[in-house]
C-alpha angles and dihedrals in degrees: 000000000000131000121219117204117208136182121201125219115260110278095016112139115253107254126213090204136019122189088352094303126116113253117216127192110252092208104028096170098042118128096192112095092219092064090049090078097058121097142168133221117197108212125206117240092254093064123088103234095202092054090048090052092050091050092046093053088055093059113096097232096052116090097173136008131177141157110259108241114243117265113265123221114252 
């Protein structure tokens, strides 16, 4: 499973879905407006994360999209 992190353009409406995937707030309790534009999409294993990132960057509301790096051990 891969996580895609996205940032929307300023003023873009907050979507519930993009490209058929559920969009979740990355910072749901944030009070800062800047953090309000960051979201995550959790991809199932059968999806190619790089292809989804390329498709997301072609949507008008998405400013940035990338695959979240795996967590590293401390």
